[in-house]
C-alpha positions in Angstrom: 93.1 92.7 90.6 90.7 94.6 92.8 93.1 94.1 95.6 96.0 95.6 93.3 93.8 98.5 92.7 93.1 99.3 96.3 97.0 98.7 97.4 98.1 100.8 94.6 95.6 103.6 96.1 96.7 103.0 99.7 100.3 103.4 98.6 99.5 106.8 96.9 97.6 107.9 99.2 100.4 107.3 102.0 102.9 109.2 99.6 100.7 111.9 99.4 100.3 112.6 103.0 104.1 111.8 103.8 104.9 114.7 101.1 102.5 117.1 103.4 104.8 117.0 106.0 107.0 120.0 106.7 110.2 120.6 105.7 113.0 119.9 108.8 114.1 123.4 110.1 111.4 125.4 108.4 109.1 127.8 109.9 105.9 125.5 109.7 108.5 122.6 111.0 109.2 124.7 114.1 105.7 125.6 115.0 104.7 121.7 115.0 107.5 120.8 117.2 106.6 123.9 119.5 103.1 122.2 119.8 104.8 118.5 120.2 105.4 117.3 124.1 109.0 117.4 124.6 109.1 113.8 125.9 108.2 112.7 122.3 111.1 114.6 120.6 113.9 112.5 119.2 117.6 113.8 120.0 118.1 114.5 116.6 114.6 116.5 116.2 116.2 118.5 119.5 119.2 119.2 117.9 117.3 120.5 114.8 115.0 122.3 116.9 118.0 124.1 118.4 120.0 125.0 115.4 116.7 126.1 113.4 114.4 127.7 115.8 116.5 129.0 118.8 119.5 130.4 117.4 
């Protein structure tokens, strides 16, 4: 029973932290992408950055 509580807390914290990520295309996301090394970008991130932040 104790491990179940810990697992539920861990899942809850993970979900809460995932919700903190900025929405793709938002100004916060653009700023985060500017700080992220270009070599770590995926093709989809690069395309969305060009659409939302450059143009």
